[in-house]
Backbone as numpy.savetxt, mean C-alpha at the origin, in Angstrom:
# Nx Ny Nz CAx CAy CAz Cx Cy Cz
23.53 20.27 39.08 22.95 18.99 38.72 21.54 19.17 38.15
20.78 20.13 38.72 19.43 20.36 38.22 19.44 20.89 36.79
20.43 21.68 36.47 20.52 22.23 35.11 20.73 21.10 34.11
21.47 20.07 34.48 21.70 18.94 33.59 20.41 18.20 33.29
19.57 17.98 34.30 18.29 17.30 34.10 17.37 18.13 33.22
17.38 19.41 33.45 16.54 20.29 32.64 16.96 20.25 31.16
18.26 20.22 30.93 18.76 20.17 29.55 18.37 18.86 28.88
18.43 17.78 29.63 18.05 16.48 29.07 16.56 16.46 28.73
15.74 16.97 29.63 14.29 17.03 29.38 14.00 17.93 28.19
14.66 19.08 28.13 14.47 20.01 27.02 14.91 19.37 25.69
16.02 18.67 25.70 16.48 18.00 24.48 15.49 16.93 24.05
14.92 16.20 25.00 13.92 15.18 24.68 12.67 15.79 24.06
12.23 16.92 24.61 11.06 17.59 24.06 11.32 18.13 22.66
12.51 18.67 22.44 12.86 19.18 21.11 12.91 18.02 20.12
13.46 16.88 20.53 13.50 15.71 19.67 12.10 15.21 19.34
11.20 15.16 20.33 9.83 14.73 20.09 9.11 15.70 19.14
9.32 16.99 19.33 8.71 17.99 18.45 9.24 17.84 17.03
10.55 17.64 16.90 11.14 17.46 15.57 10.59 16.22 14.88
10.41 15.14 15.63 9.84 13.91 15.07 8.41 14.15 14.61
7.63 14.85 15.41 6.24 15.14 15.04 6.17 15.99 13.77
7.03 16.98 13.67 7.05 17.84 12.48 7.45 17.03 11.25
8.46 16.16 11.40 8.90 15.33 10.28 7.78 14.40 9.82
7.10 13.72 10.74 6.02 12.81 10.37 4.87 13.55 9.70
4.55 14.74 10.20 3.52 15.56 9.57 3.92 15.94 8.15
5.17 16.33 7.98 5.67 16.70 6.66 5.68 15.50 5.73
6.04 14.32 6.26 6.17 13.11 5.45 4.82 12.61 4.95
3.79 12.66 5.78 2.52 12.03 5.44 1.40 12.99 5.05
1.58 14.27 5.21 0.53 15.22 4.86 0.58 15.52 3.36
-0.59 15.46 2.68 -0.59 15.82 1.26 -0.33 17.31 1.10
0.50 17.66 0.15 0.84 19.05 -0.08 0.64 19.38 -1.55
0.71 20.63 -1.85 0.58 21.07 -3.23 1.74 20.55 -4.06
2.93 20.37 -3.45 4.06 19.87 -4.22 3.81 18.43 -4.66
3.02 17.67 -3.89 2.65 16.31 -4.30 1.86 16.37 -5.59
0.94 17.31 -5.68 0.13 17.45 -6.88 1.01 17.89 -8.04
1.96 18.77 -7.79 2.83 19.25 -8.85 3.73 18.13 -9.36
4.19 17.24 -8.46 5.08 16.16 -8.88 4.36 15.14 -9.75
3.09 14.91 -9.50 2.37 13.91 -10.28 1.99 14.44 -11.65
2.00 15.75 -11.82 1.71 16.33 -13.12 0.23 16.34 -13.45
-0.62 16.10 -12.49 -2.04 16.12 -12.77 -2.66 17.39 -12.22
-3.91 17.60 -12.55 -4.59 18.79 -12.08 -5.53 18.44 -10.93
-5.07 17.58 -10.04 -5.88 17.14 -8.90 -5.81 18.20 -7.81
-6.94 18.51 -7.22 -6.94 19.42 -6.09 -6.99 18.62 -4.81
-6.80 19.27 -3.68 -6.80 18.57 -2.41 -8.12 17.85 -2.16
-9.22 18.41 -2.58 -10.50 17.76 -2.34 -10.68 16.52 -3.20
-9.88 16.39 -4.27 -9.99 15.23 -5.15 -9.18 14.04 -4.65
-8.24 14.26 -3.74 -7.41 13.16 -3.27 -8.28 12.14 -2.56
-8.08 10.88 -2.88 -8.85 9.82 -2.25 -10.08 9.41 -3.02
-10.48 10.23 -3.98 -11.65 9.88 -4.78 -11.25 8.84 -5.81
-11.97 7.74 -5.82 -11.65 6.64 -6.74 -12.44 6.80 -8.03
-11.76 6.54 -9.14 -12.43 6.54 -10.42 -11.60 5.71 -11.39
-12.27 5.16 -12.39 -11.57 4.40 -13.40 -10.79 5.34 -14.29
-9.57 4.96 -14.60 -8.77 5.76 -15.51 -8.65 5.03 -16.84
-8.09 3.83 -16.80 -7.95 3.08 -18.03 -8.25 1.61 -17.81
-9.11 1.32 -16.86 -9.46 -0.07 -16.59 -10.33 -0.60 -17.71
-10.01 -1.80 -18.17 -10.79 -2.43 -19.21 -11.35 -3.72 -18.63
-12.51 -3.63 -18.05 -13.14 -4.80 -17.46 -13.98 -5.47 -18.53
-13.69 -6.73 -18.79 -14.41 -7.49 -19.80 -15.58 -8.19 -19.13
-16.79 -7.84 -19.52 -17.98 -8.40 -18.87 -18.57 -9.57 -19.63
-17.90 -10.04 -20.67 -18.40 -11.19 -21.42 -18.25 -12.44 -20.56
-19.24 -13.36 -20.58 -19.19 -14.52 -19.72 -17.98 -15.40 -19.92
-17.46 -15.55 -21.11 -16.36 -16.46 -21.37 -14.99 -15.89 -21.06
-14.87 -14.59 -20.93 -13.55 -13.98 -20.74 -13.49 -13.33 -19.37
-13.06 -14.09 -18.37 -13.02 -13.57 -17.01 -11.61 -13.31 -16.51
-10.58 -13.64 -17.28 -9.21 -13.50 -16.81 -8.89 -12.07 -16.39
-8.92 -11.14 -17.32 -8.62 -9.75 -16.99 -9.70 -9.15 -16.11
-10.93 -9.62 -16.26 -12.01 -9.14 -15.41 -11.80 -9.50 -13.97
-11.31 -10.71 -13.69 -11.07 -11.13 -12.31 -9.95 -10.33 -11.69
-8.89 -10.10 -12.42 -7.78 -9.31 -11.89 -8.20 -7.87 -11.71
-8.94 -7.32 -12.68 -9.41 -5.94 -12.55 -10.40 -5.82 -11.40
-11.26 -6.82 -11.24 -12.21 -6.80 -10.13 -11.47 -6.89 -8.79
-10.46 -7.73 -8.73 -9.65 -7.83 -7.51 -8.93 -6.53 -7.21
-8.43 -5.88 -8.26 -7.74 -4.59 -8.07 -8.72 -3.53 -7.55
-9.94 -3.53 -8.09 -10.96 -2.58 -7.64 -11.34 -2.86 -6.18
-11.52 -4.13 -5.84 -11.86 -4.49 -4.46 -10.73 -4.11 -3.50
-9.49 -4.34 -3.93 -8.34 -3.98 -3.10 -8.30 -2.47 -2.86
-8.53 -1.69 -3.92 -8.51 -0.23 -3.78 -9.63 0.27 -2.88
-10.82 -0.33 -3.01 -11.94 0.06 -2.16 -11.62 -0.22 -0.69
-11.06 -1.40 -0.42 -10.69 -1.75 0.95 -9.60 -0.82 1.48
-8.63 -0.50 0.64 -7.57 0.44 1.04 -8.15 1.79 1.42
-9.04 2.30 0.57 -9.63 3.61 0.83 -10.39 3.63 2.14
-11.14 2.56 2.42 -11.91 2.50 3.67 -10.98 2.49 4.87
-9.93 1.68 4.81 -9.00 1.58 5.94 -8.29 2.92 6.16
-7.80 3.52 5.08 -7.09 4.79 5.23 -8.01 5.90 5.74
-9.27 5.92 5.29 -10.22 6.92 5.79 -10.46 6.73 7.29
-10.61 5.49 7.71 -10.84 5.21 9.13 -9.63 5.61 9.98
-8.45 5.31 9.48 -7.24 5.70 10.20 -7.09 7.22 10.27
-7.45 7.91 9.19 -7.39 9.37 9.19 -8.35 9.95 10.23
-9.55 9.35 10.33 -10.51 9.82 11.34 -9.94 9.65 12.74
-9.27 8.52 12.99 -8.69 8.29 14.31 -7.56 9.27 14.58
-6.78 9.58 13.57 -5.67 10.52 13.76 -6.15 11.94 13.99
-7.25 12.31 13.35 -7.77 13.67 13.47 -8.66 13.87 14.69
-9.07 12.78 15.35 -9.94 12.87 16.52 -9.14 13.40 17.70
-9.43 14.64 18.09 -8.68 15.27 19.18 -9.07 14.72 20.55
-10.21 14.04 20.63 -10.64 13.48 21.91 -10.07 12.10 22.18
-9.43 11.49 21.17 -8.92 10.13 21.36 -7.61 10.14 22.14
-7.32 9.02 22.74 -6.13 8.82 23.54 -4.89 8.90 22.65
-3.80 9.36 23.19 -2.57 9.47 22.39 -2.07 8.09 21.96
-2.34 7.06 22.76 -1.95 5.69 22.37 -2.73 5.23 21.14
-4.03 5.58 21.11 -4.86 5.21 19.96 -4.35 5.91 18.71
-4.00 7.18 18.84 -3.48 7.92 17.69 -2.13 7.38 17.24
-1.29 6.99 18.20 0.01 6.43 17.85 -0.16 5.10 17.11
-1.11 4.28 17.56 -1.38 3.01 16.89 -1.95 3.25 15.49
-2.80 4.26 15.37 -3.37 4.59 14.06 -2.28 5.07 13.11
-1.35 5.87 13.61 -0.24 6.35 12.78 0.63 5.18 12.33
0.93 4.27 13.24 1.72 3.09 12.88 0.99 2.21 11.86
-0.31 2.04 12.06 -1.10 1.23 11.12 -1.13 1.88 9.74
-1.29 3.20 9.71 -1.30 3.91 8.42 0.06 3.80 7.73
1.13 3.93 8.50 2.47 3.81 7.94 2.68 2.41 7.35
2.26 1.38 8.07 2.39 0.01 7.59 1.53 -0.22 6.35
0.35 0.37 6.34 -0.55 0.23 5.20 0.07 0.87 3.95
0.67 2.03 4.12 1.33 2.71 2.99 2.52 1.88 2.50
3.28 1.30 3.44 4.40 0.43 3.04 3.89 -0.76 2.23
2.78 -1.36 2.67 2.22 -2.50 1.94 1.80 -2.09 0.53
1.20 -0.93 0.40 0.77 -0.44 -0.92 1.98 -0.28 -1.83
3.04 0.32 -1.31 4.24 0.52 -2.12 4.88 -0.82 -2.50
4.90 -1.75 -1.56 5.48 -3.07 -1.82 4.67 -3.82 -2.87
3.33 -3.76 -2.75 2.47 -4.41 -3.74 2.72 -3.84 -5.14
2.78 -2.54 -5.23 3.01 -1.90 -6.54 4.37 -2.27 -7.12
5.40 -2.28 -6.30 6.73 -2.64 -6.77 6.76 -4.09 -7.25
6.17 -4.99 -6.46 6.15 -6.40 -6.84 5.38 -6.61 -8.14
4.24 -5.94 -8.30 3.48 -6.06 -9.54 4.29 -5.58 -10.73
4.99 -4.48 -10.57 5.81 -3.95 -11.66 6.92 -4.93 -12.04
7.58 -5.51 -11.05 8.65 -6.47 -11.33 8.12 -7.73 -11.99
6.95 -8.19 -11.57 6.36 -9.39 -12.16 5.99 -9.12 -13.62
5.39 -7.98 -13.89 5.04 -7.63 -15.27 6.29 -7.46 -16.13
7.39 -6.99 -15.52 8.64 -6.83 -16.26 9.22 -8.18 -16.67
8.82 -9.23 -16.00 9.30 -10.58 -16.34 8.47 -11.22 -17.44
7.52 -10.48 -18.02 6.79 -10.97 -19.18 5.34 -11.36 -18.93
4.84 -11.17 -17.74 3.43 -11.48 -17.48 2.56 -10.34 -17.99
1.41 -10.69 -18.55 0.54 -9.66 -19.12 -0.14 -8.84 -18.04
-0.42 -9.44 -16.89 -1.07 -8.74 -15.79 -0.84 -9.54 -14.52
-1.03 -8.92 -13.39 -0.94 -9.62 -12.11 -1.55 -8.74 -11.04
-1.82 -9.35 -9.89 -2.34 -8.62 -8.74 -1.69 -9.19 -7.51
-1.04 -8.34 -6.71 -0.39 -8.76 -5.47 -1.15 -8.12 -4.32
-1.49 -8.95 -3.32 -2.22 -8.46 -2.15 -1.50 -8.94 -0.90
-1.13 -8.00 -0.02 -0.47 -8.32 1.24 -1.48 -8.17 2.35
-1.60 -9.22 3.15 -2.51 -9.21 4.30 -1.77 -9.82 5.48
-1.23 -8.96 6.32 -0.44 -9.44 7.45 0.83 -10.09 6.94
1.04 -11.36 7.30 2.21 -12.11 6.84 1.97 -12.83 5.53
0.72 -12.91 5.10 0.35 -13.65 3.89 0.40 -12.74 2.67
0.83 -13.32 1.55 0.87 -12.59 0.28 0.17 -13.45 -0.76
-0.82 -12.88 -1.44 -1.54 -13.57 -2.50 -1.20 -12.92 -3.83
-0.98 -13.75 -4.84 -0.66 -13.26 -6.17 -1.62 -13.90 -7.16
-2.31 -13.09 -7.95 -3.17 -13.58 -9.03 -2.43 -13.39 -10.34
-2.34 -14.48 -11.11 -1.65 -14.43 -12.40 -2.56 -15.00 -13.49
-2.52 -14.45 -14.70 -3.32 -14.99 -15.80 -2.83 -16.38 -16.20
-3.75 -17.32 -16.28 -3.41 -18.68 -16.67 -2.92 -18.73 -18.11
-3.38 -17.78 -18.93 -3.01 -17.77 -20.35 -1.53 -17.43 -20.57
-0.83 -16.96 -19.52 0.59 -16.65 -19.64 1.46 -17.91 -19.57
0.82 -19.08 -19.55 1.57 -20.33 -19.52 2.33 -20.52 -18.23
1.61 -20.67 -17.14 2.23 -20.77 -15.82 2.94 -22.12 -15.65
4.24 -22.09 -15.77 5.05 -23.27 -15.53 5.62 -23.17 -14.12
6.19 -24.26 -13.65 6.82 -24.24 -12.33 7.95 -23.21 -12.27
8.65 -23.06 -13.38 9.74 -22.08 -13.45 9.21 -20.65 -13.29
8.12 -20.34 -13.97 7.55 -18.99 -13.88 6.99 -18.73 -12.48
6.33 -19.72 -11.90 5.79 -19.54 -10.55 6.93 -19.37 -9.55
8.02 -20.09 -9.74 9.20 -19.94 -8.89 9.78 -18.54 -9.01
9.82 -18.01 -10.23 10.33 -16.67 -10.47 9.45 -15.64 -9.73
8.14 -15.83 -9.78 7.21 -14.91 -9.11 7.40 -14.98 -7.59
7.51 -16.19 -7.05 7.68 -16.31 -5.60 9.01 -15.71 -5.15
10.05 -15.83 -5.97 11.33 -15.19 -5.63 11.19 -13.68 -5.57
10.45 -13.11 -6.50 10.21 -11.66 -6.48 9.47 -11.27 -5.21
8.44 -12.04 -4.87 7.64 -11.72 -3.68 8.49 -11.83 -2.42
9.30 -12.87 -2.31 10.16 -13.04 -1.14 11.15 -11.88 -1.03
11.74 -11.49 -2.16 12.72 -10.40 -2.12 12.09 -9.06 -1.78
10.86 -8.83 -2.20 10.21 -7.54 -1.95 9.53 -7.46 -0.59
8.96 -8.58 -0.12 8.18 -8.54 1.11 8.87 -9.18 2.30
9.82 -10.06 2.04 10.44 -10.79 3.13 9.56 -11.91 3.66
8.50 -12.24 2.93 7.58 -13.29 3.36 8.23 -14.66 3.17
7.78 -15.61 3.97 8.24 -16.99 3.83 7.54 -17.61 2.62
8.20 -18.60 2.03 7.62 -19.28 0.87 6.26 -19.90 1.22
6.11 -20.36 2.45 4.85 -21.00 2.87 3.72 -19.98 3.02
4.05 -18.70 3.08 3.04 -17.65 3.24 2.64 -17.01 1.92
3.16 -17.53 0.81 2.86 -16.97 -0.52 1.90 -17.91 -1.24
0.80 -17.34 -1.73 -0.19 -18.12 -2.47 -0.27 -17.54 -3.88
0.08 -18.36 -4.87 -0.01 -17.97 -6.28 -1.24 -18.65 -6.86
-2.17 -17.83 -7.37 -3.43 -18.36 -7.90 -3.54 -18.03 -9.38
-3.66 -19.06 -10.23 -3.89 -18.78 -11.64 -5.35 -18.38 -11.87
-5.55 -17.40 -12.73 -6.89 -16.91 -13.04 -7.22 -17.30 -14.47
-8.37 -17.95 -14.66 -8.79 -18.37 -16.01 -9.37 -17.22 -16.77
């Protein structure tokens, strides 16, 4: 009977170790990540924010693309801060295992939100919008759309359907804001 308990405990430990190895493999940046993106980014460059092709219009009368670009920049800055803080919590060897587990879960959820936002933005642009910005905050989803795209009730309905299908959010939790 004791051998059976030992085998169960051993199997549980092997399963926990396998899960830890998988999560480390899944979330750790590797050289293959750099090779897949086709860029010449090194490990020390990951996380560094810089403009690539952003065209921010600083003229007083033209704020449409500037507002969306500014929102995108603010969103990226906030993302970077949150992810850096979560990384510090995960790497802190003195912290409680519960704190690290919560940090890992928060980071996983944050990455899911980033992927969902990007997918939703791509689908919205595929429907003919010139630009858009999707931001997920808890259960709430905010969408910024250019007013110049002729926002009709039909187009706003199409956008909310995309958001519901991608995020699972309720219609009452989606805010569509036209940007002048």
